[in-house]
Structure formats: structure tokens, C-alpha cells
N, C-alpha and C positions, 0 to 999 in steps of 0.2 A: 384486410385490416390496415388502418393507418398506423404509423409507429406509436402514436399516443394511445391507441386502443390495445396494443400488445401488453401482455402481463409484465409488470415490473420484475426485473431480475436483480439478483445480488451477485456482484462480480468482484473478482480479484484480478488486477491487471498489472502486468509488467513488474511483478513482485520478484525480486532477484535473491537467490540463495547460492551458497557455495556448493561444490560437488558433494560435500558431506552434510548438506541440508541446512547450513547456518545462514540466517538472514540478518543477524545483528550480534554485536558483542554484549558483554555484561558490564555492569558498573558505568552506565552512561553518565556523562557529566557535561557541563557547559563547554569544557575544553575538548571533550571526546564525545560528540553527539551520537556516534554509532557504537560506543562502548569499546571494550577490548576483547580480543581473542587470544589464543595461545601464542600468536606471533607478535602481539602488541596491539596498538590501536587499529580498529578496523577502518580501512581506507575506502570510502564509498566510490572514489574515482576509479579504483581497480575493480571492485565488485560489480559496479554498474557501468563499466566503460562501454559496453555494447550500446547502451542508450545514449550516453553523453556524446558518442561519436557519430550519431546519425544526423542527417541533413536537417531534420525537423525538430531537433532537440530545442526546447524553448530557450529563447535568448540568443541562438546562433545567428550571427550576422555576417560571417565571412564567406558565405556562399558555398562552403565545402560540406563535408560530412558524407557518411555512407548512405547508400540507397538500398532498396530491396525490402525484404521481410521486416528487418528490424526497424527500418525507417518508418514503415507503415504502422508498426506497433506503437512507435513513439508518436506519430502523427495522430493516430486515432485514440489516444489515451483518454480524451475527454468526451468522445462521441457518445451521446445519449446518456451521459451521467448527470443525474439531478441532485445528488447529495453524496457525501463521503462520511464513513465512520472510521474513526481512528482511536487508538488507545492513548491514555495519558502520557505514556513514555514517548510516543511519536510527537505529541504536542510540545513537550519540553522536558527539561531535566529536573524540574521541581518535584519533590516527593512530599507526601503527607498533606496536611492542611496548607492551604495557600497562605504564605506569610503576608502577601499583598496581591494586588491584581495588576502589577506592572508587567509581568511576563505575558506577551501576546503571541508567542510562537517563534519558530526559527526563521520565518519567511519575510520579515519586514512589513512595510506598509501595504504591499500588494501581493498577498499570498497567491500561490499558483492554482488554487482550487476553483475559484469563481462559482461556487455553489455553497449551500449550507453545509456545515461540517458538524457532525455529532461527535463529541469527545467523551469517551467512556472514562469515568473517574468516580472514586468513592468520596470525593470532596468537590461537590459542584460549586459553581460560581456563576454570576450573571452572564448572560449572553452578550457578545459584543461583535461589531463588524469592523473589518478592515477592507477598504475598497469594496468589491462585490462579493466578498466572502463573509459569512456570519458563522461564528463558532457558538455552539450550544453544548453545555456540560451536563451530562446525564449520569446519575447514579442508579443503575438498573441492570437487568439481565441483557444479554445480546438480543433477545427477542424484543424487549421493550425499547432498546436503542434503535433497532431496525424499524419498529413501528413509527417512531418519531422521524427517522430518516425518510421512510416512504412518504409520510405526510408532507415532508418538506421538499420532496424531489419533483413535485409537479408532474407526476405520471412517468417520469424517467427512471432509469436504473439507479441502484445504489452501489457504490464501490466500497469495499472493505480495504482501506488503505494501509493497514498495519498498525503497529509493528507485528512481529512474529506472534507474540502471545495473543493478540487480538484476532489474527487470522485463525489461529488454532481454536480459540474460543468459539468462533462462528462455525468452524468445521465440526467441532464436537457437538454443537447444538444443531447440526445438520441444516444450516440456514443459507449455505452458499450454492448457487446454481452453476457458475462457471469460474474457472481459474485459468489464468495464464501465469506460469512461474518460469522464469529464466534461470537456468542452472549454469553458473559461471565455472570455468575450468580452474578453480581455486579450492584449496582445502584449508580450513581454519583449526580443526581439532576441538575447539571449545567455543561456546557461545550459545545463543538462543536458536534452537533447531526447529525448523518447520516440520520436517519429516526425516525418516531414514532413507526413503526412496519414494518417488512419485507413485510407484506401484502400491504403496500403502493405501491409496485411496480408490483403487480400482474395484472395490466391492460396491462403491456407490457411483463412480464416475467412469465414463469412457476416457481413455488416455491416448493422445497422439503426440509424438516427439518429433521435433524438426531440428537438425543440427545446422546452425548458421555458419557462414564463413568466419565469423568472429571467434569460433570455438565454443560458443554458448549453445546449449541445448534448450530449446523452448518447449515447455510442456504445456499442452492445452488439454484441459479436463472439463467435461460437461456431464451433467446428470444422466444416468441411465434411464 
């Protein structure tokens, strides 16, 4: 088989949670994009430091950074990804009906996806493009969103990009084939929880854990 003849897969990649399973805080706002946890605003530079510190983290120009497993995970983040699905909360802090269509995401004029992105929302709006990323807004079930993403992915895989609630929805619908979840050596106590432990998923997935020098435990899960 050539890569384009292989079945399309649904993947979660480089998704990072705390040791107590929390991947985002509550009460997201423009000032606090990742919300708040029991210790205050969630700081993504601490939660996802393992990725930010790799040699191939996007935008790094100083020639430094870590190598090894974590650098490879960062480098291969977009490999064979043809579309992404995200929840409304990942796209932005606006809730309810759109007051206008000025908000175009957190990422500026050149979003990092470089693929079609399906945004799940109960308040659709017209599709629009920024650079080589096109955002589509879908009011539907996870399966309906996935069908649209598969159609847009040109035979490649679909990434479930988050946030936590969106990943949980796709897990509950049994639509995910592979997950890579990084467990950072932090505890938040409150927030949006992906799981109590990765072993929660071993009824459906194989699980392999790798402890990196950064102190992060990388959990790789794939269907049984």
C-alpha cells in the first residue's frame, strides 16, 4: 500500500495534561485563554514546556533546544494530517451566538494548522481562510464533524486537536484510533479533566508509557 491507500485514522497528538489529568482550566477568557485552575491562571508555558523546549518547536531560530523522543514528537506533529477538528472553546473565548464575525482565532494571519479545520459549535458561521488554513463551523455530532473532516483531508488522517471536552466527546463516541497524551509532572486540583488515569482507556486501547528526561510521561494508546 502507498500512504494514500491506507485507511484514514483519527489521531490525538501531543495533547498535554497534568498528573491529575487536567488539560485546561475553567472560565476561559480573552485575558486567560487556558482558563483558571485551583492555583490561578493555567500557564501553558509550564504545562507544555516539554514541547516548547524542543529543537523543532515551530518558530525556534536560536539553533538550540532538546533532541530525542520529545523533539521527534514535535517535529512529526503534522505528518500525514489532512484536517483538524477542534471545539469552539479552542477556537476562541466568544460564547453563544456570534456578536459579529471579527474574531478569527488566537493565531493571527498565519494559523499553524495549514489544513482545513472543522470547528464544532452550536452557532455556525460562514467558512473563512487565513493563509493556507480554512475554518469550517459545524453544528453536528462528532461523527458528522468527522465525516466532513475526512472529506476535506484528501485521504490523510484527521487530528482531534482539543480542547479537553472535544477529545472526551470523540472518545465517548468511540471514534479515535490513536492517542499520544503527555502527562506533565504538575497537579492542578481543578479544571477540565481528560481522565483519572490513562488506564481508564485500556478496555479499548493498548497503552505504552515512556518517561522522558523532562519528567513528562508520554502515553501512547492505540486500538486493540
